[in-house]
N, C-alpha and C positions, 0 to 999 in steps of 0.2 A: 215326570223327571223329579226327585227327590231334591230338596234343597241341598242335601249334601252331596250329591253327583253335580249340582250346579257350581257348587263353590269349587269343587275337583276340577271340573271341566274349566272354570274361571282361571284356576291356580295353573293348570297345564298350559292354558292359551299364554298366561303370562310368562310362565318360565320358556316356551317356544319362541315367543318375541324378544325377551332378553337374550335367549341364544342367538338370534338372528342378529340383534344389535350390539352383543360382545363380539361375535365373527367379523361383524363390518368394522367397528370401530378398531378392533386389532389390526385389519387388513390397513385400514386408513391409518393407523400408527406405523406401521410396516413401510407403506408407502411415504408417507412424510419423512421418515428416518432416510429411506433409500434415496428421496429428492435432495435432500440437504448433504447427503455422502456425494452424491452426485455433481452439486453445485460446488462443492468444496474442490472436489478434484478437478473440475473443469477451471476454477481460479486458480489452482497450482498450475495446472498446465500452461493457461495464459500468463501466470507471473513469471514462469520458466522460459517461456518462448520470448516474452518481451525483456526479460535479462539478457537472453542470448544474442538476441536481434538487435535491440536498441541500446546496448552497453555504453555507446559514445555518447548517445542522446542525453541532453539537459534540459529539463523545461524549467523556467523561472516561474512560480507561481505567485510571487511578491506583488504586491500592488504597486509598489515602486520599481520593479523590475532591478531589486539592488545586486543580484549576481549575475548580471548582464553585462557587458563591455558595449557600450554605444559605438555606432559605426565612425563617429570623429574619433575615440580615441584608437580603434582599431587602425585607422589612417595614419595617426599620429604614430603609434607605436610600428606600423610596416614601413614608416618613412626614417627610423631611426638610424643614423649612421653610423653611432659609437655605442659600445655597450653600456648599460646603465645598471646601477646596482641601486638596490633597495634595502634599507636599513631600518630593521624594527627595533623598538628600545621597549624592553619590557622590565618588570620588576624580576620576574622569574625566568631568566634565559633558558633555564632546562624544562620549564614546563610553561611556555607561554599562554597559555588556556587560563590557567589560574589567573595570571594578571590581567589578561584580556578576554573576556568572556566572548567576544564576537571574533574570536581567532578562526573558529571552525568556519566562518563565512570569509574572512579575509585570504586564508591559506589558498583553496580553491581558486578565489579570484585572483592571485598573483599567478599562479598555474596557468589561467586563462591569458593572462599580459604576456605571460612569456611564449606561448604559444604563437600570439598574437604578432609579438615581437621578432619571430623566428631567432630565437635564442639570444637577443641582443640586451635581454633585459635580466 
């Protein structure tokens, strides 16, 4: 076997291996992309199911549980005999969030107070 034939055989072998590697890497890329698409679809389905089934569930993830009403507060609110009015004083009554940045936390908490007081607040 001449030197030229050996080189040609080596080149052919390398091309063949590269072709196998290219096909394998292409298959792996398709598998990876498919896996990501399936995972995204699963996450969307889980999110939709959770939003439909758990729409009324509220989880307080703050360390000091600042958006939960304590049992004592619930007891006091349930024992109210007269209606109570809460008045908020804001610089800009048309847009309270601009004058009170924590308003987004305050408003849902007031809604919880109203529920706990059976509408007497």
